[in-house]
N, C-alpha and C positions, 0 to 999 in steps of 0.2 A: 504494500500500500504506500508507505512512505518512500520506498526506493524509487517508484515510478515518478513521484513528484520531484524528488531530488535529481534523478537522471534527466528529467525534462529541463530543469534549471541548468544542469551541467552542459547539456547539448546546446542550449541557448547561449550559455557563457562562452563556449568555444566559438560559436558563430559570431557572437558579438566581438570577441577579441580579433577574429579574422578581419572583421570590418574596420578595425582600428589599427591594423598593422602599419599602414602608411603614415598615420599620425604619430604613432610611437617611434617609428624610424626617423621621421623628421625631427621629433623632439630629441632623440638620441644624437642626431647629427648636430643640432644646435648646441647641445651640451658639449660634445666633443670639440666643436669649433671654438668653444670658450676655454677649454682646459688644455688642449694640445699646445705645447710650446711654453706653458707656464711652468717654469722650473721649480716653483715652490711645491707643486703638487706631487705627493708621494703615492696616493691611491685615491680612487673614486669609488663611491658606494651608491648602489641603488637599493633601497629597502622598501618593502611594502608591509602594510598593516593587513594581517591575514583575514580579517572579516570584511572590511570595506574595500580592500585591495588598492587603496590609495598608495601611490609610490612617490618616494622622495629621492632626491639626488644630493649627495654631499661630496665635496672634494677636500682632502686633508693634506696637510704638510707632514713631514716626517716626525714632528712632535705631537701629532694627533690634534692639531688645531684646524678648525674649519676654515678653508680658504674661500670656497664658494658653496652655495646651497640653493636648491630650488625644491620647494615642497609641492606635493600634489601635482606631479609633472604633467598630467594629461587633463586635469579637471577643466582648465580654460578651453581646451580644444574640444571637449565633449559637452561643455555647458551643463555640467551636472555637479552635485555636491559629493557624490561617491563614485568610485570607479566601477564597483560592482553595481549593476543596475538597481535602482531604488525599488522597483516593483518586485524583484526577486529577493532583495534584502528584506523588504517588508514581509514577504511570504515566509522567508526563512525565520524571521523573528516571531511571526505569528504561530508557526508550527512549533517552534521551540517553547514559546510561552504556554501554548496549550498543553504541552507535555511536561512542563517544569513541575517537579515534585512527584510526578507519577513514575512509578518504577516500570518503565516500558523499555525493556532491553532491545526490542526490535527497532524502536525509534532511535534510541541512543546509538546503536550500532550503525544504523543508516546515516544518522547525522554526522557521526565521526568520520565515516567513509566519505560523505559528501564534502566535509570541510577539507579533508586530505586531498581529495581529487580536485577540488576547486583550486587549491594552492599548486598542486602538480600541473594542472592545465596552465595556470598563469606562469609558472616558472618555465615551462617548455616554450610557451609563446614568447615570453620575454627573451629567452636565449635565442630563439629563432630570429626575432627582430634584431637583436644585437649581432648575430652572425651575419645577417644580410648586409649590415652597414659597416661593420668593422674592417672589412677588406679594403675599403676606400680610404683608410687612414693609416698613417705611419706614426710611430711614437705615442701610442695610446698609453696613458698611465695605467698602472695595475688597476683592474676594474673588478668589482665584486657585486654580488646580488644576494639578497637574503630577506627573510622575514625580519621586521623591525626588532631591534634589541636582542638579537641572538648572537651567540659566540661563534657560530659556524656560518660561513659565507660560501657561495658558489663562485669560484674563480671563473670569470667570463671568458678568459682566454683558453682554459682547458676544460671547463665544465665540471671540474673536480671540487669537492668540498674542502675548505681550509679553515683552520681555527684562527680566530682573530689575532691571537698572540703571534702566530706565524707571519701574519701580514706586517706586523710591526717589529718582527725579528726579536721577540722577547723570549723565545724558547731556545 
């Protein structure tokens, strides 16, 4: 029952992201045009909030100071307050609220699977957008992608996971 509703949202999410590939790629190009050549920049980070999927960009120097930042990198382009479409977000919240406190293992399992797949879809899509534009640039600073405030990041040049301490050479 729940699985069908969640799968419907996930299929819509994938199609929605496909429709935004060009906008994300243009945003990424704008960001790279701003940071390439800036010798202060040690690394750049793209982080997303796992529920709303809003994504921010920050560039750091080697002392972990923010050199440049742009928050909610696509919200202006899509003219919306959240990157995950509001109608689906409302539906997700409504379903979760209706089941809150109830010991419904089926719902909880479906919801957890939905949240994981939503993030997985976004991460694959983001990496695809990045891979499409990165070949047009030289000397890109080290670039990473992750859920906001996590210690593990995806190295956008390799697709491998890396601990934040290794980015700053603390280990």
